[in-house]
C-alpha positions in Angstrom: 20.1 4.7 -16.5 21.8 1.8 -15.0 19.3 -0.9 -13.2 20.4 -2.7 -10.3 20.0 -6.6 -10.2 18.5 -7.5 -6.8 19.2 -11.3 -7.3 23.0 -11.1 -7.7 23.5 -10.9 -3.8 21.1 -11.6 -0.9 18.4 -9.0 -0.4 19.3 -6.1 1.5 17.1 -4.8 4.6 15.4 -2.2 2.3 14.5 -5.0 0.0 13.1 -7.3 3.0 11.2 -4.3 4.1 9.5 -4.1 0.9 8.8 -7.6 0.4 7.3 -7.8 4.0 4.9 -5.1 3.3 4.0 -6.4 0.1 3.2 -9.8 1.8 1.3 -8.4 4.7 -0.9 -6.3 2.4 -1.6 -9.6 0.4 -2.4 -11.3 3.7 -5.2 -8.3 4.1 -6.4 -8.0 0.7 -7.1 -11.9 -0.1 -9.6 -12.7 2.6 -11.5 -9.5 2.0 -11.9 -10.0 -1.6 -12.3 -13.8 -1.5 -15.2 -13.3 0.9 -16.7 -10.8 -1.2 -16.5 -12.2 -4.6 -17.6 -15.7 -4.4 -17.7 -17.6 -7.6 -15.6 -15.0 -9.3 -12.1 -14.3 -10.5 -9.5 -12.5 -8.4 -6.2 -11.3 -10.1 -2.7 -10.7 -9.0 -0.1 -9.4 -11.1 3.4 -9.3 -10.2 4.9 -7.6 -13.0 8.8 -7.7 -11.9 8.7 -11.1 -10.2 12.2 -12.0 -10.2 13.5 -15.5 -9.4 11.2 -16.4 -6.6 14.1 -16.4 -4.2 17.4 -14.4 -3.7 20.9 -16.6 -3.7 20.6 -17.4 -0.1 17.0 -18.7 -0.3 15.1 -15.8 1.2 11.6 -15.7 -0.6 10.8 -13.0 -3.0 7.5 -11.6 -3.9 6.2 -14.7 -5.7 6.6 -17.1 -3.1 5.2 -14.7 -0.5 2.1 -14.4 -2.8 1.6 -18.1 -2.9 2.3 -18.5 0.8 -0.6 -16.0 1.4 -3.0 -17.9 -0.8 -1.9 -21.1 0.9 -3.4 -19.4 4.2 -6.6 -18.9 2.5 -7.4 -22.3 1.0 -10.3 -22.9 3.6 -12.0 -19.6 2.4 -11.2 -20.2 -1.4 -12.8 -23.7 -1.5 -15.7 -22.2 0.8 -16.6 -19.1 -1.4 -15.3 -21.1 -4.8 -13.1 -17.8 -5.7 -10.8 -18.4 -8.2 -7.3 -17.0 -7.6 -5.4 -16.1 -11.0 -1.8 -15.1 -10.6 0.5 -13.6 -13.1 4.0 -13.9 -12.7 6.1 -11.9 -15.1 9.7 -11.7 -15.4 11.5 -10.2 -18.7 14.9 -11.6 -18.1 14.9 -14.8 -19.9 17.3 -16.5 -17.2 15.6 -15.3 -14.3 12.3 -16.4 -15.9 13.3 -19.9 -15.9 14.2 -19.7 -12.1 11.0 -18.1 -11.3 8.9 -20.8 -13.3 11.1 -23.6 -11.4 11.1 -22.1 -8.1 7.1 -21.3 -8.1 6.3 -24.7 -9.4 8.3 -26.6 -7.0 6.8 -24.6 -4.2 3.6 -25.5 -5.2 3.9 -29.3 -6.0 5.6 -29.8 -3.0 2.5 -28.0 -0.9 -0.6 -30.2 -0.8 -3.1 -27.3 -0.2 -1.8 -25.4 -3.1 -1.7 -28.4 -5.3 -5.3 -29.2 -4.4 -6.3 -25.7 -5.1 -4.7 -26.0 -8.7 -6.1 -29.4 -9.3 -9.8 -27.9 -8.6 -9.0 -24.8 -10.9 -9.1 -22.5 -7.9 -5.5 -21.4 -8.4 -4.4 -20.7 -12.0 -0.9 -19.8 -12.5 0.1 -17.7 -15.6 3.9 -17.0 -16.6 5.0 -14.3 -18.6 8.4 -13.1 -20.0 7.3 -9.9 -21.3 8.6 -6.3 -21.3 6.2 -4.4 -18.8 5.5 -1.8 -21.4 3.9 -4.3 -23.7 2.4 -6.6 -21.1 0.6 -4.0 -19.2 -1.7 -2.7 -22.1 -2.6 -6.5 -22.7 -3.8 -7.0 -19.1 -5.6 -3.9 -18.9 -8.9 -5.3 -20.1 -8.6 -8.2 -17.4 -7.6 -5.5 -14.6 -10.6 -3.5 -15.9 -13.1 -6.4 -15.3 -11.7 -8.1 -12.0 -10.5 -6.9 -8.7 -7.0 -7.0 -9.1 -3.8 -6.2 -6.9 -0.7 -5.1 -8.9 3.1 -5.3 -7.7 5.6 -3.1 -9.6 9.0 -1.9 -8.9 11.8 0.4 -10.0 12.0 -1.3 -13.6 8.5 0.0 -14.2 9.4 3.6 -13.9 7.0 4.3 -16.9 4.1 3.1 -14.7 4.3 6.7 -13.1 3.4 8.3 -16.2 -0.1 9.8 -16.9 -1.2 7.3 -19.3 -0.8 4.3 -16.5 -1.8 6.3 -13.6 -4.8 8.2 -15.0 -6.0 4.8 -16.3 -5.9 3.3 -13.0 -7.5 6.3 -11.5 -10.8 5.0 -12.9 -10.7 1.5 -11.7 -12.7 0.9 -8.4 -11.3 -2.3 -7.5 -7.6 -2.2 -8.4 -5.1 -2.0 -5.8 -1.2 -1.3 -6.5 2.1 -1.4 -4.6 5.0 0.4 -6.4 8.4 0.1 -5.2 10.8 2.7 -6.5 14.3 4.2 -5.8 13.3 8.1 -4.7 16.9 8.7 -4.9 17.1 8.3 -8.4 14.9 11.2 -9.1 17.6 13.3 -7.6 20.4 11.7 -9.6 18.6 11.2 -13.0 15.3 13.5 -12.8 16.7 16.1 -15.3 17.6 13.1 -17.9 15.6 12.8 -20.9 14.2 9.2 -19.6 12.6 10.9 -16.7 11.6 13.8 -18.5 9.8 12.0 -21.3 7.9 9.8 -18.8 7.3 11.9 -15.8 6.2 15.1 -15.1 8.0 16.0 -11.8 9.1 19.2 -10.6 12.6 18.6 -9.4 13.0 22.2 -7.9 10.1 21.4 -5.8 11.7 18.2 -4.5 14.8 19.7 -3.8 13.2 22.4 -1.8 12.4 20.0 1.0 14.8 18.0 3.2 16.1 14.9 1.4 14.4 12.4 3.9 11.1 13.7 2.5 12.0 13.2 -1.2 9.4 10.1 -1.2 6.7 12.1 0.2 7.6 14.9 -2.2 7.2 12.5 -5.4 3.8 11.4 -4.2 2.6 14.8 -3.3 3.0 15.7 -7.0 1.6 12.6 -8.3 -1.4 13.1 -6.2 -2.0 16.7 -8.0 -2.2 14.7 -11.3 -5.2 12.5 -10.2 -8.6 14.1 -11.6 -10.9 15.6 -9.2 -13.5 12.8 -10.1 -11.2 10.1 -9.1 -11.4 8.3 -5.7 -7.9 6.8 -6.1 -5.9 7.5 -3.0 -2.2 7.4 -2.9 0.0 6.7 0.2 3.7 6.7 0.9 6.0 4.4 2.8 9.7 5.6 2.9 12.4 3.1 3.1 15.9 4.4 3.9 18.9 2.4 3.3 22.2 4.1 3.9 22.1 7.4 2.5 19.7 6.2 -0.2 15.7 6.7 0.2 13.5 4.2 -1.5 9.7 3.8 -0.9 6.4 2.4 -1.7 3.4 3.9 -3.1 0.4 2.2 -2.4 -2.9 3.3 -4.5 -6.6 2.3 -4.1 -10.0 3.7 -4.6 -11.9 2.0 -1.9 -11.8 3.0 1.7 -11.5 -0.5 3.1 -8.3 -1.1 1.0 -6.8 2.0 2.1 -7.7 1.0 5.8 -6.1 -2.3 5.3 -2.8 -0.6 3.9 -2.5 1.9 6.8 -2.9 -0.9 9.4 0.0 -3.0 7.5 1.9 0.3 7.3 1.5 1.4 11.1 2.3 -2.3 12.0 5.6 -2.1 10.5 6.4 1.2 12.3 4.1 2.3 15.1 5.8 5.9 15.5 4.6 7.2 12.0 3.1 4.4 9.9 4.9 6.0 6.8 8.8 5.0 7.1 11.0 2.4 8.4 12.8 4.9 10.5 11.9 7.9 12.5 11.3 10.2 10.0 9.2 12.9 11.9 12.0 12.6 14.9 9.1 11.5 17.3 11.4 9.5 19.6 13.4 12.6 19.9 10.4 14.8 20.9 9.4 12.2 23.4 12.8 12.7 25.0 12.7 16.4 25.1 9.3 16.4 26.8 11.2 15.3 29.9 13.0 18.5 29.9 11.7 20.9 27.6 8.1 20.6 27.8 5.8 18.8 25.4 6.7 18.7 21.6 3.7 17.0 19.5 4.2 13.8 17.8 2.9 13.0 14.4 -0.1 11.3 16.1 -0.4 14.1 18.8 -0.7 16.5 15.9 -3.2 14.5 13.9 -5.4 14.3 17.2 -5.1 18.0 18.3 -6.2 18.8 14.6 -9.2 16.3 14.6 -10.3 17.8 18.0 -10.2 21.5 16.7 -12.1 20.2 13.6 -15.1 18.6 15.9 -15.1 21.7 18.3 -15.2 24.0 15.3 -18.0 21.9 13.8 -16.3 21.2 10.8 -16.5 17.6 11.6 -19.9 16.6 13.2 -20.1 12.9 12.4 -18.3 9.5 12.6 -18.1 9.2 9.0 -16.5 12.4 8.4 -14.0 11.5 11.1 -13.3 8.3 9.7 -13.0 9.9 6.2 -10.6 12.6 7.5 -8.5 9.9 9.6 -8.0 7.8 6.3 -7.0 11.2 4.3 -4.5 11.9 7.1 -2.9 8.5 6.8 -3.9 7.5 10.5 -5.6 4.3 12.0 -9.2 4.6 13.4 -7.7 4.0 16.8 -5.9 7.1 16.7 -9.2 9.1 16.2 -11.1 7.1 18.5 -8.9 7.4 21.5 -9.1 11.4 21.0 -12.7 11.3 20.6 -13.3 9.3 23.6 -11.1 11.6 25.5 -13.1 14.3 24.5 -16.2 12.9 25.6 -14.7 12.2 29.1 -13.5 15.7 29.5 -17.2 16.9 29.0 -16.4 18.5 25.7 -18.8 16.5 23.2 -21.6 13.8 23.7 -22.6 11.1 21.4 -25.6 8.2 21.4 -23.2 5.3 21.3 -20.7 3.3 23.4 -17.9 4.3 21.2 -17.0 6.9 18.8 -17.8 4.4 15.7 -15.0 5.7 13.8 -14.1 2.5 11.7 -14.9 1.0 8.4 -17.3 -1.6 9.5 -19.7 0.9 11.3 -19.3 3.6 8.6 -19.2 1.9 5.4 -20.4 -1.7 6.2 -23.0 -1.2 8.6 -23.7 2.4 7.6 -24.3 3.6 11.1 -23.7 7.3 11.1 -24.0 9.1 14.5 -23.3 12.8 15.4 -21.0 14.5 18.0 -22.7 17.2 19.6 -20.8 20.1 21.6 -21.6 20.3 25.2 -23.2 23.7 26.7 
């Protein structure tokens, strides 16, 4: 199967979208773990780092990672948290460019250089094949909070021996970028069948725009029931092709952070760089043919029914359901407030308290009561 060299031309819009989501998640991930793990090591692995920039100087993932580390300089010094980064690029010519561009970025930035001089930022450079490097880094990933970036060239990462290993790790988050369209073109070839247990007929039963979600649904089915690992999609459309990000994490706070990143990218659906559910069309039809529920409407209607039928009775159950459905806590709070204002339910609090801070950090659990 042929691979695409992203660095032979300027990054396209799909790649930019991927990089922005990668960077925005690092922006959320870093302060959370820095403040939670003083005097500890945090690891970021960029397994397919590229050259650092595209041919016209647009930053790639390594520079974007360093930018977000720079923004946390104050917290890093305060907490004495060590940020350890592994930049890996197998292509030897790209590896030299990667090392040059990142070292130059660090040495021309006073804050990053200060972090390095105080051993609070440590960079490792590798030029290894992913299949060989990942097993060597696994013990480090198992012992330390880690953030992993991967892309299309790491197709084997979706194989059970990798995915099921990560399903056991409570403080490892990963973002994996792949060309979902390749599954249609190459899904029946030996490399795919050897590494991935994907039912292509199931995928082809759905509209083409849902191919990324269809792949992710099959991956979810392979996660053991005891695992807390959650997977979420973000579909990226470029022309006729479908790409996408698979986000994986076990901790609800990590899931919360990613969902906020995704919905910030697209406040219509939080899962694609286009109107995958045709919500704009539905809103236009409201003026002429009555209300057609959008993705948010459908979620809120379902949550309302679950509360009225007493299948959800507390803010924790509502919050867990909200994350499971890939929605923001705001979406849940809005409908629960409305239910209270309409006299359908009551609760002993000023707000529905559907958020991470109240449920998991403060452990404040309230019950929703039906009104007679």
